[in-house]
mmCIF file of the N, C-alpha and C atoms, coordinates in Angstrom:
data_MODEL
# 
_entry.id   MODEL 
# 
loop_
_atom_site.group_PDB 
_atom_site.id 
_atom_site.type_symbol 
_atom_site.label_atom_id 
_atom_site.label_alt_id 
_atom_site.label_comp_id 
_atom_site.label_asym_id 
_atom_site.label_entity_id 
_atom_site.label_seq_id 
_atom_site.pdbx_PDB_ins_code 
_atom_site.Cartn_x 
_atom_site.Cartn_y 
_atom_site.Cartn_z 
_atom_site.occupancy 
_atom_site.B_iso_or_equiv 
_atom_site.pdbx_formal_charge 
_atom_site.auth_seq_id 
_atom_site.auth_comp_id 
_atom_site.auth_asym_id 
_atom_site.auth_atom_id 
_atom_site.pdbx_PDB_model_num 
ATOM 1   N N  . GLN A 1 1  ? 12.466  10.473 7.876   1.00 0.00 ? 1  GLN A N  1 
ATOM 2   C CA . GLN A 1 1  ? 13.185  9.481  7.096   1.00 0.00 ? 1  GLN A CA 1 
ATOM 3   C C  . GLN A 1 1  ? 13.754  10.169 5.869   1.00 0.00 ? 1  GLN A C  1 
ATOM 4   N N  . ASP A 1 2  ? 14.960  9.850  5.538   1.00 0.00 ? 2  ASP A N  1 
ATOM 5   C CA . ASP A 1 2  ? 15.618  10.488 4.410   1.00 0.00 ? 2  ASP A CA 1 
ATOM 6   C C  . ASP A 1 2  ? 15.422  9.658  3.138   1.00 0.00 ? 2  ASP A C  1 
ATOM 7   N N  . LYS A 1 3  ? 14.145  9.486  2.781   1.00 0.00 ? 3  LYS A N  1 
ATOM 8   C CA . LYS A 1 3  ? 13.815  8.756  1.557   1.00 0.00 ? 3  LYS A CA 1 
ATOM 9   C C  . LYS A 1 3  ? 12.403  9.129  1.143   1.00 0.00 ? 3  LYS A C  1 
ATOM 10  N N  . VAL A 1 4  ? 12.076  8.836  -0.079  1.00 0.00 ? 4  VAL A N  1 
ATOM 11  C CA . VAL A 1 4  ? 10.724  9.090  -0.576  1.00 0.00 ? 4  VAL A CA 1 
ATOM 12  C C  . VAL A 1 4  ? 9.811   7.986  -0.069  1.00 0.00 ? 4  VAL A C  1 
ATOM 13  N N  . ILE A 1 5  ? 8.686   8.386  0.510   1.00 0.00 ? 5  ILE A N  1 
ATOM 14  C CA . ILE A 1 5  ? 7.728   7.414  1.027   1.00 0.00 ? 5  ILE A CA 1 
ATOM 15  C C  . ILE A 1 5  ? 6.395   7.630  0.308   1.00 0.00 ? 5  ILE A C  1 
ATOM 16  N N  . GLN A 1 6  ? 5.836   6.573  -0.211  1.00 0.00 ? 6  GLN A N  1 
ATOM 17  C CA . GLN A 1 6  ? 4.535   6.646  -0.867  1.00 0.00 ? 6  GLN A CA 1 
ATOM 18  C C  . GLN A 1 6  ? 3.514   6.017  0.082   1.00 0.00 ? 6  GLN A C  1 
ATOM 19  N N  . TYR A 1 7  ? 2.787   6.883  0.799   1.00 0.00 ? 7  TYR A N  1 
ATOM 20  C CA . TYR A 1 7  ? 1.825   6.408  1.788   1.00 0.00 ? 7  TYR A CA 1 
ATOM 21  C C  . TYR A 1 7  ? 0.561   5.902  1.112   1.00 0.00 ? 7  TYR A C  1 
ATOM 22  N N  . PRO A 1 8  ? 0.011   4.807  1.581   1.00 0.00 ? 8  PRO A N  1 
ATOM 23  C CA . PRO A 1 8  ? -1.250  4.318  1.018   1.00 0.00 ? 8  PRO A CA 1 
ATOM 24  C C  . PRO A 1 8  ? -2.422  5.213  1.426   1.00 0.00 ? 8  PRO A C  1 
ATOM 25  N N  . ILE A 1 9  ? -3.451  5.188  0.604   1.00 0.00 ? 9  ILE A N  1 
ATOM 26  C CA . ILE A 1 9  ? -4.688  5.898  0.912   1.00 0.00 ? 9  ILE A CA 1 
ATOM 27  C C  . ILE A 1 9  ? -5.843  4.930  0.739   1.00 0.00 ? 9  ILE A C  1 
ATOM 28  N N  . SER A 1 10 ? -6.750  4.931  1.701   1.00 0.00 ? 10 SER A N  1 
ATOM 29  C CA . SER A 1 10 ? -7.923  4.071  1.670   1.00 0.00 ? 10 SER A CA 1 
ATOM 30  C C  . SER A 1 10 ? -9.156  4.952  1.865   1.00 0.00 ? 10 SER A C  1 
ATOM 31  N N  . LEU A 1 11 ? -10.027 4.945  0.864   1.00 0.00 ? 11 LEU A N  1 
ATOM 32  C CA . LEU A 1 11 ? -11.234 5.767  0.911   1.00 0.00 ? 11 LEU A CA 1 
ATOM 33  C C  . LEU A 1 11 ? -12.474 4.900  0.853   1.00 0.00 ? 11 LEU A C  1 
ATOM 34  N N  . THR A 1 12 ? -13.433 5.195  1.717   1.00 0.00 ? 12 THR A N  1 
ATOM 35  C CA . THR A 1 12 ? -14.747 4.594  1.596   1.00 0.00 ? 12 THR A CA 1 
ATOM 36  C C  . THR A 1 12 ? -15.509 5.448  0.592   1.00 0.00 ? 12 THR A C  1 
ATOM 37  N N  . ALA A 1 13 ? -15.829 4.856  -0.540  1.00 0.00 ? 13 ALA A N  1 
ATOM 38  C CA . ALA A 1 13 ? -16.527 5.566  -1.615  1.00 0.00 ? 13 ALA A CA 1 
ATOM 39  C C  . ALA A 1 13 ? -18.026 5.369  -1.463  1.00 0.00 ? 13 ALA A C  1 
ATOM 40  N N  . ILE A 1 14 ? -18.763 6.480  -1.567  1.00 0.00 ? 14 ILE A N  1 
ATOM 41  C CA . ILE A 1 14 ? -20.222 6.447  -1.458  1.00 0.00 ? 14 ILE A CA 1 
ATOM 42  C C  . ILE A 1 14 ? -20.790 6.934  -2.785  1.00 0.00 ? 14 ILE A C  1 
ATOM 43  N N  . GLU A 1 15 ? -21.537 6.060  -3.449  1.00 0.00 ? 15 GLU A N  1 
ATOM 44  C CA . GLU A 1 15 ? -22.133 6.420  -4.733  1.00 0.00 ? 15 GLU A CA 1 
ATOM 45  C C  . GLU A 1 15 ? -23.510 5.777  -4.838  1.00 0.00 ? 15 GLU A C  1 
ATOM 46  N N  . GLN A 1 16 ? -24.520 6.619  -4.987  1.00 0.00 ? 16 GLN A N  1 
ATOM 47  C CA . GLN A 1 16 ? -25.906 6.178  -5.107  1.00 0.00 ? 16 GLN A CA 1 
ATOM 48  C C  . GLN A 1 16 ? -26.279 5.226  -3.959  1.00 0.00 ? 16 GLN A C  1 
ATOM 49  N N  . GLY A 1 17 ? -25.870 5.567  -2.745  1.00 0.00 ? 17 GLY A N  1 
ATOM 50  C CA . GLY A 1 17 ? -26.224 4.796  -1.563  1.00 0.00 ? 17 GLY A CA 1 
ATOM 51  C C  . GLY A 1 17 ? -25.386 3.563  -1.304  1.00 0.00 ? 17 GLY A C  1 
ATOM 52  N N  . LYS A 1 18 ? -24.484 3.226  -2.224  1.00 0.00 ? 18 LYS A N  1 
ATOM 53  C CA . LYS A 1 18 ? -23.643 2.046  -2.043  1.00 0.00 ? 18 LYS A CA 1 
ATOM 54  C C  . LYS A 1 18 ? -22.262 2.473  -1.554  1.00 0.00 ? 18 LYS A C  1 
ATOM 55  N N  . ARG A 1 19 ? -21.673 1.652  -0.692  1.00 0.00 ? 19 ARG A N  1 
ATOM 56  C CA . ARG A 1 19 ? -20.335 1.916  -0.144  1.00 0.00 ? 19 ARG A CA 1 
ATOM 57  C C  . ARG A 1 19 ? -19.363 0.842  -0.613  1.00 0.00 ? 19 ARG A C  1 
ATOM 58  N N  . THR A 1 20 ? -18.217 1.296  -1.083  1.00 0.00 ? 20 THR A N  1 
ATOM 59  C CA . THR A 1 20 ? -17.124 0.397  -1.444  1.00 0.00 ? 20 THR A CA 1 
ATOM 60  C C  . THR A 1 20 ? -15.832 1.011  -0.914  1.00 0.00 ? 20 THR A C  1 
ATOM 61  N N  . VAL A 1 21 ? -14.793 0.225  -0.851  1.00 0.00 ? 21 VAL A N  1 
ATOM 62  C CA . VAL A 1 21 ? -13.499 0.725  -0.399  1.00 0.00 ? 21 VAL A CA 1 
ATOM 63  C C  . VAL A 1 21 ? -12.562 0.803  -1.598  1.00 0.00 ? 21 VAL A C  1 
ATOM 64  N N  . GLU A 1 22 ? -11.951 1.970  -1.755  1.00 0.00 ? 22 GLU A N  1 
ATOM 65  C CA . GLU A 1 22 ? -10.977 2.193  -2.818  1.00 0.00 ? 22 GLU A CA 1 
ATOM 66  C C  . GLU A 1 22 ? -9.614  2.381  -2.165  1.00 0.00 ? 22 GLU A C  1 
ATOM 67  N N  . SER A 1 23 ? -8.604  1.675  -2.660  1.00 0.00 ? 23 SER A N  1 
ATOM 68  C CA . SER A 1 23 ? -7.256  1.786  -2.108  1.00 0.00 ? 23 SER A CA 1 
ATOM 69  C C  . SER A 1 23 ? -6.272  2.144  -3.210  1.00 0.00 ? 23 SER A C  1 
ATOM 70  N N  . GLY A 1 24 ? -5.277  2.922  -2.843  1.00 0.00 ? 24 GLY A N  1 
ATOM 71  C CA . GLY A 1 24 ? -4.255  3.299  -3.805  1.00 0.00 ? 24 GLY A CA 1 
ATOM 72  C C  . GLY A 1 24 ? -3.125  4.038  -3.117  1.00 0.00 ? 24 GLY A C  1 
ATOM 73  N N  . HIS A 1 25 ? -2.337  4.765  -3.920  1.00 0.00 ? 25 HIS A N  1 
ATOM 74  C CA . HIS A 1 25 ? -1.211  5.524  -3.391  1.00 0.00 ? 25 HIS A CA 1 
ATOM 75  C C  . HIS A 1 25 ? -1.248  6.989  -3.814  1.00 0.00 ? 25 HIS A C  1 
ATOM 76  N N  . TRP A 1 26 ? -2.356  7.448  -4.381  1.00 0.00 ? 26 TRP A N  1 
ATOM 77  C CA . TRP A 1 26 ? -2.461  8.833  -4.802  1.00 0.00 ? 26 TRP A CA 1 
ATOM 78  C C  . TRP A 1 26 ? -3.931  9.215  -4.910  1.00 0.00 ? 26 TRP A C  1 
ATOM 79  N N  . GLU A 1 27 ? -4.242  10.469 -4.547  1.00 0.00 ? 27 GLU A N  1 
ATOM 80  C CA . GLU A 1 27 ? -5.592  11.002 -4.754  1.00 0.00 ? 27 GLU A CA 1 
ATOM 81  C C  . GLU A 1 27 ? -5.446  12.388 -5.363  1.00 0.00 ? 27 GLU A C  1 
ATOM 82  N N  . ASP A 1 28 ? -6.104  12.588 -6.504  1.00 0.00 ? 28 ASP A N  1 
ATOM 83  C CA . ASP A 1 28 ? -6.023  13.875 -7.200  1.00 0.00 ? 28 ASP A CA 1 
ATOM 84  C C  . ASP A 1 28 ? -6.344  15.037 -6.276  1.00 0.00 ? 28 ASP A C  1 
ATOM 85  N N  . TYR A 1 29 ? -5.545  16.066 -6.362  1.00 0.00 ? 29 TYR A N  1 
ATOM 86  C CA . TYR A 1 29 ? -5.757  17.359 -5.696  1.00 0.00 ? 29 TYR A CA 1 
ATOM 87  C C  . TYR A 1 29 ? -5.607  17.348 -4.177  1.00 0.00 ? 29 TYR A C  1 
ATOM 88  N N  . LEU A 1 30 ? -5.323  16.217 -3.559  1.00 0.00 ? 30 LEU A N  1 
ATOM 89  C CA . LEU A 1 30 ? -5.259  16.170 -2.099  1.00 0.00 ? 30 LEU A CA 1 
ATOM 90  C C  . LEU A 1 30 ? -4.281  17.208 -1.556  1.00 0.00 ? 30 LEU A C  1 
ATOM 91  N N  . PHE A 1 31 ? -3.075  17.256 -2.100  1.00 0.00 ? 31 PHE A N  1 
ATOM 92  C CA . PHE A 1 31 ? -2.079  18.161 -1.543  1.00 0.00 ? 31 PHE A CA 1 
ATOM 93  C C  . PHE A 1 31 ? -2.095  19.546 -2.169  1.00 0.00 ? 31 PHE A C  1 
ATOM 94  N N  . SER A 1 32 ? -2.973  19.772 -3.124  1.00 0.00 ? 32 SER A N  1 
ATOM 95  C CA . SER A 1 32 ? -3.127  21.129 -3.661  1.00 0.00 ? 32 SER A CA 1 
ATOM 96  C C  . SER A 1 32 ? -4.149  21.914 -2.834  1.00 0.00 ? 32 SER A C  1 
ATOM 97  N N  . GLU A 1 33 ? -4.854  21.223 -1.949  1.00 0.00 ? 33 GLU A N  1 
ATOM 98  C CA . GLU A 1 33 ? -5.839  21.853 -1.069  1.00 0.00 ? 33 GLU A CA 1 
ATOM 99  C C  . GLU A 1 33 ? -5.227  22.102 0.306   1.00 0.00 ? 33 GLU A C  1 
ATOM 100 N N  . LYS A 1 34 ? -5.639  23.214 0.945   1.00 0.00 ? 34 LYS A N  1 
ATOM 101 C CA . LYS A 1 34 ? -5.174  23.493 2.302   1.00 0.00 ? 34 LYS A CA 1 
ATOM 102 C C  . LYS A 1 34 ? -5.919  22.595 3.282   1.00 0.00 ? 34 LYS A C  1 
ATOM 103 N N  . PRO A 1 35 ? -5.201  22.033 4.245   1.00 0.00 ? 35 PRO A N  1 
ATOM 104 C CA . PRO A 1 35 ? -5.903  21.232 5.251   1.00 0.00 ? 35 PRO A CA 1 
ATOM 105 C C  . PRO A 1 35 ? -6.764  22.123 6.142   1.00 0.00 ? 35 PRO A C  1 
ATOM 106 N N  . VAL A 1 36 ? -7.897  21.584 6.616   1.00 0.00 ? 36 VAL A N  1 
ATOM 107 C CA . VAL A 1 36 ? -8.769  22.330 7.531   1.00 0.00 ? 36 VAL A CA 1 
ATOM 108 C C  . VAL A 1 36 ? -8.197  22.318 8.939   1.00 0.00 ? 36 VAL A C  1 
ATOM 109 N N  . SER A 1 37 ? -7.353  21.343 9.221   1.00 0.00 ? 37 SER A N  1 
ATOM 110 C CA . SER A 1 37 ? -6.586  21.256 10.452  1.00 0.00 ? 37 SER A CA 1 
ATOM 111 C C  . SER A 1 37 ? -5.396  20.350 10.128  1.00 0.00 ? 37 SER A C  1 
ATOM 112 N N  . PRO A 1 38 ? -4.387  20.296 10.983  1.00 0.00 ? 38 PRO A N  1 
ATOM 113 C CA . PRO A 1 38 ? -3.235  19.452 10.660  1.00 0.00 ? 38 PRO A CA 1 
ATOM 114 C C  . PRO A 1 38 ? -3.637  18.000 10.363  1.00 0.00 ? 38 PRO A C  1 
ATOM 115 N N  . GLY A 1 39 ? -3.272  17.540 9.172   1.00 0.00 ? 39 GLY A N  1 
ATOM 116 C CA . GLY A 1 39 ? -3.563  16.164 8.786   1.00 0.00 ? 39 GLY A CA 1 
ATOM 117 C C  . GLY A 1 39 ? -4.997  15.875 8.407   1.00 0.00 ? 39 GLY A C  1 
ATOM 118 N N  . HIS A 1 40 ? -5.804  16.921 8.148   1.00 0.00 ? 40 HIS A N  1 
ATOM 119 C CA . HIS A 1 40 ? -7.229  16.724 7.811   1.00 0.00 ? 40 HIS A CA 1 
ATOM 120 C C  . HIS A 1 40 ? -7.604  17.633 6.644   1.00 0.00 ? 40 HIS A C  1 
ATOM 121 N N  . TRP A 1 41 ? -8.086  17.016 5.559   1.00 0.00 ? 41 TRP A N  1 
ATOM 122 C CA . TRP A 1 41 ? -8.495  17.752 4.364   1.00 0.00 ? 41 TRP A CA 1 
ATOM 123 C C  . TRP A 1 41 ? -9.966  17.498 4.074   1.00 0.00 ? 41 TRP A C  1 
ATOM 124 N N  . LYS A 1 42 ? -10.700 18.564 3.769   1.00 0.00 ? 42 LYS A N  1 
ATOM 125 C CA . LYS A 1 42 ? -12.091 18.477 3.291   1.00 0.00 ? 42 LYS A CA 1 
ATOM 126 C C  . LYS A 1 42 ? -12.161 19.371 2.064   1.00 0.00 ? 42 LYS A C  1 
ATOM 127 N N  . PHE A 1 43 ? -12.515 18.780 0.945   1.00 0.00 ? 43 PHE A N  1 
ATOM 128 C CA . PHE A 1 43 ? -12.585 19.555 -0.294  1.00 0.00 ? 43 PHE A CA 1 
ATOM 129 C C  . PHE A 1 43 ? -13.457 18.819 -1.296  1.00 0.00 ? 43 PHE A C  1 
ATOM 130 N N  . GLN A 1 44 ? -13.787 19.507 -2.360  1.00 0.00 ? 44 GLN A N  1 
ATOM 131 C CA . GLN A 1 44 ? -14.550 18.853 -3.427  1.00 0.00 ? 44 GLN A CA 1 
ATOM 132 C C  . GLN A 1 44 ? -13.984 19.253 -4.779  1.00 0.00 ? 44 GLN A C  1 
ATOM 133 N N  . ILE A 1 45 ? -14.098 18.326 -5.721  1.00 0.00 ? 45 ILE A N  1 
ATOM 134 C CA . ILE A 1 45 ? -13.649 18.527 -7.088  1.00 0.00 ? 45 ILE A CA 1 
ATOM 135 C C  . ILE A 1 45 ? -14.846 18.259 -7.992  1.00 0.00 ? 45 ILE A C  1 
ATOM 136 N N  . ASP A 1 46 ? -15.122 19.208 -8.881  1.00 0.00 ? 46 ASP A N  1 
ATOM 137 C CA . ASP A 1 46 ? -16.296 19.098 -9.749  1.00 0.00 ? 46 ASP A CA 1 
ATOM 138 C C  . ASP A 1 46 ? -15.901 18.636 -11.144 1.00 0.00 ? 46 ASP A C  1 
ATOM 139 N N  . TYR A 1 47 ? -16.142 17.377 -11.438 1.00 0.00 ? 47 TYR A N  1 
ATOM 140 C CA . TYR A 1 47 ? -15.866 16.794 -12.748 1.00 0.00 ? 47 TYR A CA 1 
ATOM 141 C C  . TYR A 1 47 ? -17.117 16.759 -13.624 1.00 0.00 ? 47 TYR A C  1 
ATOM 142 N N  . ARG A 1 48 ? -18.228 17.354 -13.164 1.00 0.00 ? 48 ARG A N  1 
ATOM 143 C CA . ARG A 1 48 ? -19.495 17.253 -13.896 1.00 0.00 ? 48 ARG A CA 1 
ATOM 144 C C  . ARG A 1 48 ? -19.460 17.982 -15.229 1.00 0.00 ? 48 ARG A C  1 
ATOM 145 N N  . GLY A 1 49 ? -18.592 18.967 -15.392 1.00 0.00 ? 49 GLY A N  1 
ATOM 146 C CA . GLY A 1 49 ? -18.505 19.688 -16.659 1.00 0.00 ? 49 GLY A CA 1 
ATOM 147 C C  . GLY A 1 49 ? -18.028 18.822 -17.810 1.00 0.00 ? 49 GLY A C  1 
ATOM 148 N N  . ARG A 1 50 ? -17.438 17.696 -17.476 1.00 0.00 ? 50 ARG A N  1 
ATOM 149 C CA . ARG A 1 50 ? -16.987 16.763 -18.510 1.00 0.00 ? 50 ARG A CA 1 
ATOM 150 C C  . ARG A 1 50 ? -17.653 15.394 -18.358 1.00 0.00 ? 50 ARG A C  1 
ATOM 151 N N  . GLY A 1 51 ? -18.878 15.429 -17.827 1.00 0.00 ? 51 GLY A N  1 
ATOM 152 C CA . GLY A 1 51 ? -19.677 14.213 -17.745 1.00 0.00 ? 51 GLY A CA 1 
ATOM 153 C C  . GLY A 1 51 ? -19.404 13.351 -16.531 1.00 0.00 ? 51 GLY A C  1 
ATOM 154 N N  . GLY A 1 52 ? -18.658 13.868 -15.553 1.00 0.00 ? 52 GLY A N  1 
ATOM 155 C CA . GLY A 1 52 ? -18.336 13.088 -14.364 1.00 0.00 ? 52 GLY A CA 1 
ATOM 156 C C  . GLY A 1 52 ? -19.249 13.414 -13.200 1.00 0.00 ? 52 GLY A C  1 
ATOM 157 N N  . THR A 1 53 ? -18.690 13.388 -12.015 1.00 0.00 ? 53 THR A N  1 
ATOM 158 C CA . THR A 1 53 ? -19.438 13.608 -10.784 1.00 0.00 ? 53 THR A CA 1 
ATOM 159 C C  . THR A 1 53 ? -18.795 14.725 -9.971  1.00 0.00 ? 53 THR A C  1 
ATOM 160 N N  . LEU A 1 54 ? -19.514 15.191 -8.965  1.00 0.00 ? 54 LEU A N  1 
ATOM 161 C CA . LEU A 1 54 ? -18.962 16.080 -7.956  1.00 0.00 ? 54 LEU A CA 1 
ATOM 162 C C  . LEU A 1 54 ? -18.406 15.168 -6.869  1.00 0.00 ? 54 LEU A C  1 
ATOM 163 N N  . ASN A 1 55 ? -17.100 15.239 -6.618  1.00 0.00 ? 55 ASN A N  1 
ATOM 164 C CA . ASN A 1 55 ? -16.452 14.363 -5.647  1.00 0.00 ? 55 ASN A CA 1 
ATOM 165 C C  . ASN A 1 55 ? -16.188 15.140 -4.374  1.00 0.00 ? 55 ASN A C  1 
ATOM 166 N N  . LYS A 1 56 ? -16.788 14.700 -3.261  1.00 0.00 ? 56 LYS A N  1 
ATOM 167 C CA . LYS A 1 56 ? -16.636 15.363 -1.965  1.00 0.00 ? 56 LYS A CA 1 
ATOM 168 C C  . LYS A 1 56 ? -15.746 14.500 -1.074  1.00 0.00 ? 56 LYS A C  1 
ATOM 169 N N  . TYR A 1 57 ? -14.599 15.048 -0.690  1.00 0.00 ? 57 TYR A N  1 
ATOM 170 C CA . TYR A 1 57 ? -13.597 14.313 0.073   1.00 0.00 ? 57 TYR A CA 1 
ATOM 171 C C  . TYR A 1 57 ? -13.536 14.763 1.529   1.00 0.00 ? 57 TYR A C  1 
ATOM 172 N N  . ASP A 1 58 ? -13.279 13.823 2.400   1.00 0.00 ? 58 ASP A N  1 
ATOM 173 C CA . ASP A 1 58 ? -12.964 14.072 3.806   1.00 0.00 ? 58 ASP A CA 1 
ATOM 174 C C  . ASP A 1 58 ? -11.862 13.064 4.149   1.00 0.00 ? 58 ASP A C  1 
ATOM 175 N N  . VAL A 1 59 ? -10.618 13.555 4.215   1.00 0.00 ? 59 VAL A N  1 
ATOM 176 C CA . VAL A 1 59 ? -9.457  12.673 4.330   1.00 0.00 ? 59 VAL A CA 1 
ATOM 177 C C  . VAL A 1 59 ? -8.599  13.089 5.519   1.00 0.00 ? 59 VAL A C  1 
ATOM 178 N N  . ARG A 1 60 ? -8.122  12.100 6.257   1.00 0.00 ? 60 ARG A N  1 
ATOM 179 C CA . ARG A 1 60 ? -7.231  12.346 7.400   1.00 0.00 ? 60 ARG A CA 1 
ATOM 180 C C  . ARG A 1 60 ? -5.989  11.465 7.276   1.00 0.00 ? 60 ARG A C  1 
ATOM 181 N N  . TYR A 1 61 ? -4.898  11.980 7.806   1.00 0.00 ? 61 TYR A N  1 
ATOM 182 C CA . TYR A 1 61 ? -3.680  11.182 7.882   1.00 0.00 ? 61 TYR A CA 1 
ATOM 183 C C  . TYR A 1 61 ? -3.677  10.448 9.211   1.00 0.00 ? 61 TYR A C  1 
ATOM 184 N N  . ASP A 1 62 ? -3.556  9.133  9.176   1.00 0.00 ? 62 ASP A N  1 
ATOM 185 C CA . ASP A 1 62 ? -3.483  8.305  10.369  1.00 0.00 ? 62 ASP A CA 1 
ATOM 186 C C  . ASP A 1 62 ? -2.004  8.071  10.670  1.00 0.00 ? 62 ASP A C  1 
ATOM 187 N N  . ARG A 1 63 ? -1.478  8.819  11.624  1.00 0.00 ? 63 ARG A N  1 
ATOM 188 C CA . ARG A 1 63 ? -0.052  8.788  11.947  1.00 0.00 ? 63 ARG A CA 1 
ATOM 189 C C  . ARG A 1 63 ? 0.399   7.406  12.441  1.00 0.00 ? 63 ARG A C  1 
ATOM 190 N N  . ARG A 1 64 ? -0.424  6.754  13.231  1.00 0.00 ? 64 ARG A N  1 
ATOM 191 C CA . ARG A 1 64 ? -0.043  5.436  13.773  1.00 0.00 ? 64 ARG A CA 1 
ATOM 192 C C  . ARG A 1 64 ? 0.063   4.386  12.673  1.00 0.00 ? 64 ARG A C  1 
ATOM 193 N N  . ALA A 1 65 ? -0.870  4.430  11.718  1.00 0.00 ? 65 ALA A N  1 
ATOM 194 C CA . ALA A 1 65 ? -0.874  3.449  10.632  1.00 0.00 ? 65 ALA A CA 1 
ATOM 195 C C  . ALA A 1 65 ? -0.044  3.903  9.433   1.00 0.00 ? 65 ALA A C  1 
ATOM 196 N N  . GLU A 1 66 ? 0.430   5.150  9.456   1.00 0.00 ? 66 GLU A N  1 
ATOM 197 C CA . GLU A 1 66 ? 1.171   5.757  8.344   1.00 0.00 ? 66 GLU A CA 1 
ATOM 198 C C  . GLU A 1 66 ? 0.426   5.588  7.022   1.00 0.00 ? 66 GLU A C  1 
ATOM 199 N N  . ARG A 1 67 ? -0.828  6.051  7.031   1.00 0.00 ? 67 ARG A N  1 
ATOM 200 C CA . ARG A 1 67 ? -1.654  5.977  5.825   1.00 0.00 ? 67 ARG A CA 1 
ATOM 201 C C  . ARG A 1 67 ? -2.720  7.060  5.880   1.00 0.00 ? 67 ARG A C  1 
ATOM 202 N N  . PHE A 1 68 ? -3.304  7.348  4.756   1.00 0.00 ? 68 PHE A N  1 
ATOM 203 C CA . PHE A 1 68 ? -4.418  8.285  4.672   1.00 0.00 ? 68 PHE A CA 1 
ATOM 204 C C  . PHE A 1 68 ? -5.705  7.475  4.613   1.00 0.00 ? 68 PHE A C  1 
ATOM 205 N N  . VAL A 1 69 ? -6.728  7.943  5.328   1.00 0.00 ? 69 VAL A N  1 
ATOM 206 C CA . VAL A 1 69 ? -8.029  7.276  5.341   1.00 0.00 ? 69 VAL A CA 1 
ATOM 207 C C  . VAL A 1 69 ? -9.113  8.341  5.234   1.00 0.00 ? 69 VAL A C  1 
ATOM 208 N N  . GLY A 1 70 ? -10.251 7.955  4.695   1.00 0.00 ? 70 GLY A N  1 
ATOM 209 C CA . GLY A 1 70 ? -11.335 8.920  4.619   1.00 0.00 ? 70 GLY A CA 1 
ATOM 210 C C  . GLY A 1 70 ? -12.482 8.435  3.767   1.00 0.00 ? 70 GLY A C  1 
ATOM 211 N N  . THR A 1 71 ? -13.266 9.409  3.309   1.00 0.00 ? 71 THR A N  1 
ATOM 212 C CA . THR A 1 71 ? -14.424 9.111  2.470   1.00 0.00 ? 71 THR A CA 1 
ATOM 213 C C  . THR A 1 71 ? -14.395 10.000 1.236   1.00 0.00 ? 71 THR A C  1 
ATOM 214 N N  . VAL A 1 72 ? -15.012 9.499  0.192   1.00 0.00 ? 72 VAL A N  1 
ATOM 215 C CA . VAL A 1 72 ? -15.289 10.296 -0.997  1.00 0.00 ? 72 VAL A CA 1 
ATOM 216 C C  . VAL A 1 72 ? -16.727 9.978  -1.396  1.00 0.00 ? 72 VAL A C  1 
ATOM 217 N N  . GLU A 1 73 ? -17.510 11.025 -1.581  1.00 0.00 ? 73 GLU A N  1 
ATOM 218 C CA . GLU A 1 73 ? -18.894 10.856 -2.024  1.00 0.00 ? 73 GLU A CA 1 
ATOM 219 C C  . GLU A 1 73 ? -18.987 11.344 -3.460  1.00 0.00 ? 73 GLU A C  1 
ATOM 220 N N  . TYR A 1 74 ? -19.484 10.481 -4.345  1.00 0.00 ? 74 TYR A N  1 
ATOM 221 C CA . TYR A 1 74 ? -19.665 10.826 -5.744  1.00 0.00 ? 74 TYR A CA 1 
ATOM 222 C C  . TYR A 1 74 ? -21.111 11.265 -5.955  1.00 0.00 ? 74 TYR A C  1 
ATOM 223 N N  . VAL A 1 75 ? -21.304 12.524 -6.328  1.00 0.00 ? 75 VAL A N  1 
ATOM 224 C CA . VAL A 1 75 ? -22.631 13.091 -6.490  1.00 0.00 ? 75 VAL A CA 1 
ATOM 225 C C  . VAL A 1 75 ? -22.880 13.365 -7.963  1.00 0.00 ? 75 VAL A C  1 
ATOM 226 N N  . GLU A 1 76 ? -23.920 12.749 -8.507  1.00 0.00 ? 76 GLU A N  1 
ATOM 227 C CA . GLU A 1 76 ? -24.282 12.984 -9.897  1.00 0.00 ? 76 GLU A CA 1 
ATOM 228 C C  . GLU A 1 76 ? -25.138 14.234 -9.998  1.00 0.00 ? 76 GLU A C  1 
ATOM 229 N N  . GLY A 1 77 ? -25.175 14.827 -11.152 1.00 0.00 ? 77 GLY A N  1 
ATOM 230 C CA . GLY A 1 77 ? -26.002 16.001 -11.365 1.00 0.00 ? 77 GLY A CA 1 
ATOM 231 C C  . GLY A 1 77 ? -25.405 16.902 -12.426 1.00 0.00 ? 77 GLY A C  1 
ATOM 232 N N  . LYS A 1 78 ? -26.085 17.983 -12.689 1.00 0.00 ? 78 LYS A N  1 
ATOM 233 C CA . LYS A 1 78 ? -25.624 18.910 -13.717 1.00 0.00 ? 78 LYS A CA 1 
ATOM 234 C C  . LYS A 1 78 ? -24.552 19.828 -13.159 1.00 0.00 ? 78 LYS A C  1 
ATOM 235 N N  . PHE A 1 79 ? -23.638 20.221 -14.011 1.00 0.00 ? 79 PHE A N  1 
ATOM 236 C CA . PHE A 1 79 ? -22.566 21.142 -13.649 1.00 0.00 ? 79 PHE A CA 1 
ATOM 237 C C  . PHE A 1 79 ? -23.143 22.473 -13.204 1.00 0.00 ? 79 PHE A C  1 
ATOM 238 N N  . GLY A 1 80 ? -22.629 23.018 -12.094 1.00 0.00 ? 80 GLY A N  1 
ATOM 239 C CA . GLY A 1 80 ? -23.056 24.324 -11.617 1.00 0.00 ? 80 GLY A CA 1 
ATOM 240 C C  . GLY A 1 80 ? -24.313 24.304 -10.768 1.00 0.00 ? 80 GLY A C  1 
ATOM 241 N N  . THR A 1 81 ? -24.823 23.122 -10.403 1.00 0.00 ? 81 THR A N  1 
ATOM 242 C CA . THR A 1 81 ? -26.030 23.059 -9.566  1.00 0.00 ? 81 THR A CA 1 
ATOM 243 C C  . THR A 1 81 ? -25.699 22.568 -8.186  1.00 0.00 ? 81 THR A C  1 
# 
């Protein structure tokens, strides 16, 4: 398509054993990471150095639904552990 398309992303968020669904149109660092296979990204971002969490992503592009789907696990703990 000769236009800009903003694909939705839906992530099942896992934090302290609870699951919720987060929806939006952007996920930090998704396209700065190399996919592990076509349309599949697995990566983590460590925000613990600034009081956040270690975020572990597993995201796939669903071609039929034209959207990204996956999981993000928020892990608490000290930076560098």
